[in-house]
C-alpha positions as CSV (number, residue, x, y, z in Angstrom):
1,X,-39.1,-37.7,55.3
2,X,-41.2,-36.9,51.7
3,X,-39.0,-33.3,52.6
4,X,-35.8,-34.9,53.4
5,X,-35.7,-36.9,50.1
6,X,-36.7,-33.8,48.3
7,X,-33.7,-31.9,50.5
8,X,-31.6,-35.3,48.9
9,X,-32.6,-35.0,45.6
10,X,-31.5,-31.1,45.5
11,X,-27.9,-32.3,47.8
12,X,-27.1,-34.9,44.7
13,X,-27.8,-32.8,41.7
14,X,-26.1,-29.9,43.3
15,X,-23.5,-31.6,44.2
16,X,-23.4,-33.3,40.3
17,X,-23.8,-29.5,38.6
18,X,-20.5,-28.7,41.1
19,X,-18.8,-31.5,39.6
20,X,-19.7,-31.2,36.6
21,X,-18.3,-27.3,36.8
22,X,-15.4,-28.3,38.6
23,X,-14.6,-31.1,35.7
24,X,-15.2,-28.7,32.6
25,X,-13.1,-25.8,34.6
26,X,-9.9,-28.8,34.9
27,X,-10.3,-29.7,30.8
28,X,-10.5,-26.0,29.9
29,X,-7.3,-25.5,32.0
30,X,-6.0,-28.6,30.5
31,X,-6.6,-27.3,26.9
32,X,-4.9,-23.9,27.8
33,X,-1.5,-25.7,29.6
34,X,-1.8,-27.3,25.8
35,X,-1.2,-24.6,24.1
36,X,1.6,-22.7,22.7
37,X,0.8,-20.1,24.5
38,X,-1.3,-19.1,26.9
39,X,-4.9,-17.4,25.9
40,X,-5.3,-15.0,28.9
41,X,-1.4,-13.6,28.6
42,X,-2.4,-13.3,24.3
43,X,-5.3,-10.8,26.1
44,X,-2.6,-9.1,28.3
45,X,-0.9,-8.1,24.9
46,X,-3.2,-7.4,23.1
47,X,-3.4,-10.5,20.7
48,X,-5.8,-12.8,19.7
49,X,-5.5,-16.3,18.0
50,X,-6.3,-16.5,14.7
51,X,-5.2,-19.7,14.1
52,X,-3.0,-22.6,15.9
53,X,-2.1,-26.2,13.5
54,X,0.4,-29.4,15.0
55,X,2.2,-30.3,12.4
56,X,3.2,-34.2,11.5
57,X,6.9,-33.9,13.6
58,X,7.6,-37.7,14.7
59,X,8.8,-38.3,18.7
60,X,12.4,-38.1,17.6
61,X,12.1,-35.1,15.1
62,X,11.9,-31.2,16.0
63,X,11.0,-28.3,14.6
64,X,14.0,-25.8,12.7
65,X,12.4,-23.2,11.0
66,X,9.6,-21.3,10.0
67,X,9.5,-19.1,6.5
68,X,6.9,-16.7,5.7
69,X,6.6,-16.8,1.9
70,X,3.8,-15.4,-0.3
71,X,0.4,-17.3,1.5
72,X,2.1,-19.4,2.6
73,X,4.5,-20.8,5.8
74,X,6.8,-23.6,4.9
75,X,8.2,-25.4,8.0
76,X,10.9,-27.3,8.0
77,X,12.4,-29.9,10.5
78,X,15.6,-30.9,11.4
79,X,15.3,-33.9,9.2
80,X,13.9,-31.4,6.3
81,X,10.8,-32.5,6.5
82,X,8.7,-29.9,5.3
83,X,5.0,-28.8,5.7
84,X,3.1,-26.0,4.4
85,X,0.7,-23.8,5.9
86,X,-2.2,-21.9,4.5
87,X,-1.4,-18.6,5.7
88,X,-4.8,-17.5,6.2
89,X,-6.0,-20.1,8.0
90,X,-2.7,-22.7,9.1
91,X,-4.2,-25.7,7.5
92,X,-2.4,-27.8,5.7
93,X,-1.0,-27.8,1.8
94,X,0.9,-30.6,1.6
95,X,4.3,-32.2,4.0
96,X,7.2,-34.2,2.7
97,X,10.8,-34.8,2.7
98,X,12.1,-31.8,0.9
99,X,16.0,-32.7,0.9
100,X,17.6,-36.0,2.2
101,X,18.2,-35.8,6.1
102,X,21.2,-34.0,7.1
103,X,21.7,-32.0,3.7
104,X,22.1,-28.6,5.2
105,X,19.1,-26.3,3.9
106,X,20.1,-22.5,2.8
107,X,17.7,-20.4,2.6
108,X,14.2,-21.2,0.9
109,X,13.0,-17.9,-1.4
110,X,10.2,-17.9,-3.5
111,X,10.3,-16.7,-6.8
112,X,6.3,-16.9,-9.3
113,X,5.2,-20.2,-8.3
114,X,8.6,-22.4,-7.6
115,X,10.3,-22.2,-4.1
116,X,14.0,-21.9,-4.6
117,X,16.5,-24.1,-2.3
118,X,19.9,-25.0,-2.5
119,X,21.7,-27.9,0.3
120,X,25.3,-28.8,-0.7
121,X,26.0,-28.3,-4.4
122,X,22.9,-29.3,-5.4
123,X,20.0,-26.3,-6.8
124,X,16.8,-27.3,-5.8
125,X,13.2,-26.0,-7.6
126,X,9.7,-27.2,-6.4
127,X,6.2,-26.2,-6.8
128,X,4.8,-23.9,-3.9
129,X,1.3,-25.1,-4.2
130,X,1.9,-29.2,-3.9
131,X,6.0,-29.3,-3.0
132,X,7.0,-31.3,-5.9
133,X,10.4,-31.2,-7.4
134,X,10.2,-29.4,-10.8
135,X,14.2,-29.2,-11.1
136,X,17.6,-30.1,-9.2
137,X,20.5,-29.1,-10.5
138,X,24.2,-30.2,-9.6
139,X,26.0,-27.1,-9.5
140,X,29.6,-29.1,-9.0
141,X,30.4,-26.8,-6.1
142,X,29.4,-25.8,-2.9
143,X,27.0,-23.3,-2.7
144,X,27.7,-20.8,0.2
145,X,24.5,-18.5,0.5
146,X,20.4,-18.3,-1.1
147,X,20.5,-18.3,-4.1
148,X,18.5,-15.7,-6.6
149,X,16.8,-15.2,-9.7
150,X,15.0,-13.1,-12.2
151,X,12.6,-13.9,-15.0
152,X,15.5,-14.2,-16.3
153,X,19.0,-16.2,-14.9
154,X,20.0,-18.1,-11.6
155,X,22.2,-16.5,-9.3
156,X,24.7,-18.7,-7.3
157,X,27.7,-18.0,-5.1
158,X,30.0,-20.4,-5.1
159,X,33.0,-21.8,-2.7
160,X,34.7,-20.7,-5.5
161,X,34.1,-17.3,-4.2
162,X,31.9,-16.5,-7.8
163,X,28.6,-15.7,-8.6
164,X,28.0,-18.4,-11.6
165,X,24.6,-16.9,-13.5
166,X,21.9,-20.1,-14.9
167,X,19.7,-19.5,-17.6
168,X,16.4,-20.3,-16.5
169,X,15.0,-22.1,-19.3
170,X,17.5,-24.3,-19.4
171,X,20.0,-24.3,-16.9
172,X,23.0,-23.4,-18.2
173,X,25.3,-21.4,-17.3
174,X,26.3,-18.4,-19.0
175,X,28.6,-16.3,-17.0
176,X,30.3,-15.9,-13.8
177,X,31.1,-12.3,-12.1
178,X,33.2,-12.1,-8.9
179,X,34.7,-8.9,-6.2
180,X,38.4,-8.0,-7.4
181,X,39.8,-9.2,-4.0
182,X,38.2,-12.7,-5.1
183,X,36.6,-12.7,-1.3
184,X,33.7,-15.4,-0.2
185,X,30.0,-14.1,-1.2
186,X,27.6,-14.2,1.4
187,X,25.1,-13.0,-0.2
188,X,23.0,-12.4,-3.1
189,X,19.9,-10.3,-4.4
190,X,18.4,-9.6,-7.6
191,X,15.4,-8.4,-9.9
192,X,15.4,-7.6,-13.7
193,X,17.9,-4.8,-13.8
194,X,20.6,-5.5,-11.6
195,X,22.3,-8.0,-9.1
196,X,23.7,-7.4,-5.8
197,X,26.4,-10.0,-3.7
198,X,27.3,-8.9,-0.7
199,X,31.3,-10.4,1.0
200,X,33.2,-11.4,3.5
201,X,35.9,-8.7,3.3
202,X,33.6,-6.5,3.7
203,X,32.4,-5.3,-0.6
204,X,28.7,-4.7,-1.8
205,X,28.5,-4.7,-5.5
206,X,25.9,-3.3,-8.1
207,X,26.3,-5.7,-11.4
208,X,24.7,-6.3,-14.5
209,X,21.6,-9.1,-14.7
210,X,22.4,-10.5,-17.7
211,X,26.5,-9.1,-17.9
212,X,29.5,-10.3,-15.8
213,X,29.7,-6.0,-15.8
214,X,30.3,-4.2,-12.3
215,X,27.7,-1.0,-12.2
216,X,29.3,0.6,-8.3
217,X,31.2,-0.8,-5.2
218,X,30.4,-0.4,-1.6
219,X,33.2,-1.0,0.6
220,X,32.5,-1.6,4.1
221,X,35.5,-2.2,6.5
222,X,34.3,-5.6,7.3
223,X,32.4,-8.8,6.3
224,X,28.6,-8.1,5.6
225,X,26.3,-9.8,8.1
226,X,23.8,-11.7,6.7
227,X,21.5,-11.2,3.6
228,X,21.3,-7.5,1.8
229,X,18.0,-6.2,2.0
230,X,16.8,-4.0,-0.7
231,X,13.5,-1.8,0.0
232,X,12.7,0.0,-2.7
233,X,16.1,1.8,-4.4
234,X,17.3,1.3,-0.7
235,X,19.7,-1.2,0.5
236,X,20.2,-1.8,4.4
237,X,22.8,-4.1,5.5
238,X,25.1,-4.9,8.9
239,X,28.8,-5.4,9.2
240,X,31.4,-7.4,11.4
241,X,33.1,-3.3,11.5
242,X,30.0,-3.3,14.7
243,X,28.0,-0.4,11.8
244,X,24.4,-0.7,10.3
245,X,24.0,0.9,6.6
246,X,21.9,2.3,4.3
247,X,22.9,3.2,0.9
248,X,20.4,4.2,-1.9
249,X,21.1,3.6,-5.7
250,X,20.5,6.5,-7.4
251,X,20.9,7.9,-11.0
252,X,21.0,6.4,-14.3
253,X,23.6,5.0,-14.8
254,X,23.2,3.6,-11.3
255,X,25.0,5.4,-8.6
256,X,25.6,4.6,-5.0
257,X,24.8,7.0,-2.4
258,X,25.4,6.2,1.4
259,X,22.4,7.7,3.4
260,X,23.8,6.7,7.0
261,X,25.6,4.5,8.9
262,X,24.7,3.8,12.6
263,X,27.7,2.4,14.7
264,X,26.1,-0.1,17.1
265,X,29.3,-0.1,18.8
266,X,29.3,-4.4,18.6
267,X,30.1,-6.7,15.9
268,X,27.2,-7.4,13.9
269,X,26.2,-11.5,13.0
270,X,22.9,-11.0,11.4
271,X,21.1,-8.6,9.1
272,X,18.9,-6.0,10.0
273,X,14.9,-6.1,9.8
274,X,13.5,-3.6,7.7
275,X,9.7,-1.6,8.0
276,X,8.2,0.8,6.6
277,X,9.4,3.0,9.2
278,X,12.0,1.3,11.1
279,X,15.1,-0.8,11.2
280,X,15.4,-3.3,13.9
281,X,18.7,-5.2,14.2
282,X,20.0,-7.7,16.6
283,X,23.2,-6.8,18.7
284,X,25.6,-9.6,20.1
285,X,25.7,-9.1,23.6
286,X,23.0,-6.1,23.7
287,X,19.8,-7.1,22.4
288,X,17.3,-5.9,19.2
289,X,18.6,-2.3,18.9
290,X,15.5,0.1,16.9
291,X,16.5,2.5,14.7
292,X,14.7,5.2,12.2
293,X,14.5,4.0,8.4
294,X,15.2,7.8,7.3
295,X,17.4,9.9,9.8
296,X,19.6,6.4,11.5
297,X,18.8,7.5,14.8
298,X,18.8,5.1,17.9
299,X,15.2,5.1,19.0
300,X,15.8,2.3,21.8
301,X,17.0,-1.1,22.8
302,X,15.4,-4.3,24.7
303,X,18.1,-5.8,26.4
304,X,18.2,-9.6,25.6
305,X,16.3,-9.2,22.4
306,X,16.8,-11.7,19.8
307,X,14.0,-10.6,16.9
308,X,11.3,-8.5,15.7
309,X,8.2,-11.3,15.5
310,X,6.5,-7.9,13.5
311,X,5.6,-4.4,13.8
312,X,1.8,-2.8,13.8
313,X,0.2,0.1,14.8
314,X,3.5,2.0,16.1
315,X,4.1,-1.1,18.5
316,X,7.0,-3.2,17.6
317,X,6.6,-7.1,19.0
318,X,10.1,-8.5,20.0
319,X,11.1,-11.5,21.6
320,X,13.9,-11.8,23.5
321,X,16.5,-14.9,25.0
322,X,14.8,-14.9,28.4
323,X,11.9,-16.2,26.4
324,X,9.4,-13.3,26.7
325,X,7.3,-10.9,23.9
326,X,8.4,-7.5,24.6
327,X,6.0,-5.1,22.9
328,X,7.6,-1.7,22.3
329,X,5.7,1.6,21.6
330,X,7.8,3.1,18.3
331,X,6.6,6.7,18.2
332,X,7.5,7.0,22.6
333,X,10.6,4.7,22.6
334,X,9.5,2.9,25.4
335,X,8.5,-0.6,27.0
336,X,4.5,-0.9,27.2
337,X,4.8,-4.5,28.6
338,X,6.0,-7.9,28.2
339,X,4.9,-11.7,28.2
340,X,5.6,-14.9,28.9
341,X,6.7,-16.7,25.6
342,X,8.8,-19.6,27.4
343,X,7.5,-22.0,25.5
344,X,8.0,-21.1,22.0
345,X,11.7,-22.0,20.1
346,X,11.0,-21.0,16.7
347,X,9.5,-17.8,15.0
348,X,9.4,-16.3,12.0
349,X,10.3,-11.8,11.6
350,X,7.0,-11.0,9.5
351,X,8.2,-7.5,8.5
352,X,5.2,-7.9,6.2
353,X,1.8,-7.3,7.5
354,X,1.1,-7.0,11.6
355,X,0.8,-10.8,12.1
356,X,3.3,-13.1,14.4
357,X,4.2,-16.4,14.2
358,X,5.6,-19.1,16.4
359,X,6.3,-22.7,17.1
360,X,7.8,-24.8,19.3
361,X,10.3,-28.1,18.3
362,X,7.3,-30.6,18.9
363,X,5.6,-28.4,15.1
364,X,2.9,-26.5,17.8
365,X,2.9,-23.6,15.3
366,X,0.4,-20.3,16.3
367,X,-0.4,-17.2,14.4
368,X,-1.4,-14.7,16.5
369,X,-2.4,-11.0,15.4
370,X,-2.9,-7.3,17.5
371,X,-6.3,-6.3,18.5
372,X,-5.7,-3.4,19.6
């Protein structure tokens, strides 16, 4: 009888341990199912989770945009509710309404401690650390693309097809400039030495930063798609004429020189992503194409690719329309592997470092980094 009681106790203990183990496994499985991407898949891809964050998104609200600017991640919902996260640890810095719901946010730029954006006819500047509004200016016309600034001026492109320059200290307009063909301005880039703007007619113009003085002009055959990317003294841009261009700014006075022209054989609608050695271009109907930055030669293509997420140690991480993360070897120009990213609906293209920033509509944000 004593032996039976001992056996019974051991049996009960064993059942209890097994039940606890199964419960822990179920909890872990449930926890993994709530992750934006399963950790096991990430390990397969050689990626580690740096941080995860869940934004204060309401049920009827959805996350629409992620921006990586300075040391912050800025997430904007369809109701223009902005959440700022520390880029290093994912901790919330601030969360507030950035603009009235329904007002389109035309880009987001960082200059010093200020966040610069344009919506409708208003130029908005906020404190990058607190999100507090510093100043809003109604320019009196529709704004066609993200504004730019340098130490002295703001540059705002209007529906009147002119680029308007406003003094940074008091927001007073001092001059305006336009392309000779008066075409719509699609992007503006500025520093203290040069202002560059592109047009829907395919013009890329360099003008003086403090006066309406044209320095040079380059003409593509059709509209410039998305913003011009300035990398040191090189300009990279895509055109609806099916080509990606590299144009270098050389000499004094400044001149422009076409370095290469890559023909994608399809209408281009987005700006290229430019890294230290490779230019990545989304090509409608084909995917993401990698182009050698120095020579303009073709490297590889990911069919169905949507965008570059990041580049790390000779590898490119590309997200596809089918919800896959495709990892490409730039040196050998071949696919290494792919991982299911089906829950990812929002991403940021990061050309500044190796980290990957992804999210979904409900506000789950994840920061990843390659570990290989």
